[in-house]
N, C-alpha and C positions, 0 to 999 in steps of 0.2 A: 266545271262539272254541272252547273245549272241546278236550280231549285224551282219547284212550281207548286201550285195548289189549284184545285178545281172544286167548285161548290155547285150543288143543285138542290133546290128546295124552296122553302118559303122565301119570298123576296127579302134581301138583306142589303144593307149599305156596305159598300166595298171596304171602307176603312175599318170595319169591325174585324176583317180578316187580314187586310194588307198592312195596316199600320199599328193597331192597338195591342195585339197579343205580345206577350213577353218575347216570343220567338217569331215575330211577324216576318212576312216575306221581305219587308223593308230591312229588318235587322239581319236577316240571312244574307242580304246582298253584300254586307261587309263583315259578317261574322256567323257563317253557317256552322251549326253544331254537329251535324251528322254527315260530314263530308271532309275528306282530306284537303280539299280546296275550299278554304273558308271565305274567299272573296269571289263574288259573282257580280262584277262591275262592268260587264261589256254590253250593257243595255237591258231593257226590260220591256214587257208588253202585257196588256190586259185586253181580254175580249169578253163581251157580255151581250145579253140578248134583251130585246123588248119586242115580243111577238105581236103586240098591239100595233106596232109601227111597220115591221117587216120581218121576214123569216131570216134574212142575213144578219149576222151579228155586228155590233159596233166593235171597233178595234182601235186601240191607241198603243203605239209602239215608239220607243225612243232608243237612241244610242247612248244616252247618258246613264250613269249608274242610278239605280233606284233611289239611293240615299241622297242624291244630289240633283233631283229633278223636282222643283217646287210644284210643277203642274200635277204630279201624282199626289203630293201631300195636300194640295189645295182642292183638288177635284174628287178625291176618293170618297169623301163624305157626302157627295152629291149624286153618286152613282148607286142606284138601287135596282137590283136585278134578281131573278130567280136562278140564273146560271152565270157563273163567273169563272173564267180561266185566267190565271196570272203566272208569269214566268220571269225569272231573273237569269241572266245569261253569263256563263264563263265560256268564251269563244273557243271552239276547237276547229270545226270545219267552217271555213268562210270568215271573212273579215268582219269588223264591227260596222254594221250598216243597218238601216231600217229594214231592208229586204231580208236580212238574216236574223232579225229579232222575232222571237216567238210571241204569241201563237201565230199560226198561219191559217189563213181563211180561204176556203174554196166553196163557193156557193153558200149553202146554209151551214157548212161544217167549219169547225175549228180543230186544229191539232197542235199540240206542243209536246216536247220531249226533253228528257234528261238522260243522256247517254249518247249512243251513236255507233257508227261503223268506223273502226280504225282503218286508216289507209283507204278511205272511201274512193279516192281518185282511181284506184286500180280497177274498180268495177263500174265507175260512173258511166262510161260509154255504153257498156253492156246494158246497164239499167235504163239508160235513156232510150235505147233501141226497143225496149220492152214496153214503153209507155204509149198510151193513146195520144194522138197528135195534139188534140185540143188541150188535154191535161198537161202535156209537155210545155205548150205555149204559156200556160199559167205560171210556170216557175220563173221567179225573178231573182232569187238569191243563189247562194252557193252551199247552203247547209245540207247535210245528208238528210235531215228531217224532211225537207221539202220534197226530196226525191222518194223517200219512204212514203210520204203522204200521197204523192202522185201515183206511185205503184199501187197503193191501197185503193185509191179511187179508180184506177184502171181496172183492177180485179173486181171491184164492186160493179162497174159497168158491164163487164163480161158476164158476171153471174146474173145480173138483171136480164141481160139478153137471153141467157140460157133458160131462165125461169119465166120468161115473158112478163117481167115485172117493171117494164119501162114506166117511169112516172110514179112508181110505188116505192115505199120505204122497205128496206130489208129488216128482218127481225134480228134479235141479238145473236142467235146462234149462227145466222148467215153472216153477220158482220164479223163475229169472232172467227169464223171459218176464213173469211177474206183476209183478216189480219194474220192468222196463222200461215196462210198461203203466202202472204207478203214476206214474212220472216223466212219461210222455207225457200222461196225463190232467191232471196238475197244470199242465204247461206249456200245455195247451189252455185251462184255466181262467184262467191268467195272461194269455194272449193276449186272451181275451174281456174281461178286466178292464183291458186296455191296460197291463199291468205289464211293463216292459222290463228290470228288474233281474235279475242272475244268481241262480240257485238252486244250492246246493251240497249234495250228498248223499254225504258220506263216512259210511257207516253199516255196521253189522254186525247180522245177524239169525242166531239159532241155536236149535236144539232140544236142545242139549247133546250131540248126537252128530255133527253136521256144522255147517259154517259157510258163510254167504254174506255177502260184504262187497263194498262198492263204493267206488271213488274217482271221483266224477262231478261236473262243473260244467257248467251249461248255457252258460257263457261262460268257458272256461278261460283265454282270453287276458286277461280282466279280473280274474278272481279264482279262486283254487283253494285246496286244502288238501292238506297232505302226508299220505302213507300209505306204510308200509313193511311188508315181510313177511320173516320168518326162517323158512324152511321146510326140510324134509328133513334136519333136525338136531335132536337131543334137547337141549332147554333144561332142564337138570336141577339146576343150582345157580348161585349167584352168590357170587363170592369177590372181596373187595377192590374191589367195585363193578363187576366185569366178569362178564357172563354167560358161562357155560361151556357149550360145545356138544360133543356126542359125534358120532362118525361116523354118517351116515345109513344105514350098513349094518345098524345095530341095528333090530329091529322095533319097539322101544319108543322112539319119538321124538315130537316135537311140532311144532306150527306156531304161530307167534306173529305177529299182525298188530297194528301200532301206529301211532299218529299220528306218533310220533318214535322214532328208534332209542334204545334204552335204555342203551347203553354204546358205547365207542369201537371195539370190535371189529366194524367196519362191514363186513368181508368176509362176515359171515354175513347181512347185510341186503340186500334188493333193494327199490328204490323201485317202487311200483305205478304203471304208466303211467296218465296221465290218461284218464278216461272208459272204465275197464275194471272188470269185476267179478272177484272171486276166489271160487272154491269150494274147500272143504276137506271131503272125504268122510269117512265113518266109518273108512275105511282110511288116512286122512290124505293121500290123493292130492290134489295141488293142481293147479288149472287156473286160468289167468288169460286172460280173453277180453274183447274189446271189447263195450261196451254198444251195442246196436243198437235 
């Protein structure tokens, strides 16, 4: 089923989120609490940014379970970043391989997902034919997430051409529109293939400076995935398994989006409503809006 977390804000050491909390992502890899599938042992990945070095993110992925990779335990306390994406995988589409481990990187962007398109193979060829040639060549694995990402980037490129914004960044409303169009086009492909099963798109995409995330199910009454946010508070340390937050009055704060709350201090967490998207700007302003 997969689990993930995304952080944007004041630079933080990765182990404060990945290893130390009572319900850390490491612990979720063998005992997830908000999922029918408690074990997520088909690999993991982390992506993070250092814009003083380059605009593209650093990326470390493994096919080993997170609980059984000493590289993660050994190095997480040395990774300090303002933007971190981390994912543990329970394989559905595609085998256990590095190329199928989230997050996925395209230029300055990272994307990861919890969910997917059931019976994806029935529309795979149709989706491939829709992709920009260069973006199609980027795909190395078999997960539906990579094809969703590729379609999203194709639509972004088309919108930039329409708006004469080549070389410019799109704003949040434009990116959200591209993501909505991505979902809509996939659903049209599914209808044409007479696929009736739900699709679930809990995903995060970032350029290291801002975040766009979704909690979306095409049939939320049948199947959904959990997603939470801790915003307008600085997550700066973890002590005895509990995340510590400081007042949002400080300019140095952070925003944390996660499949599961990481510790029992749940007053800091808010559940994202079904079929909504979340934007987190460079100023860490958060907006939660319905997907239309």
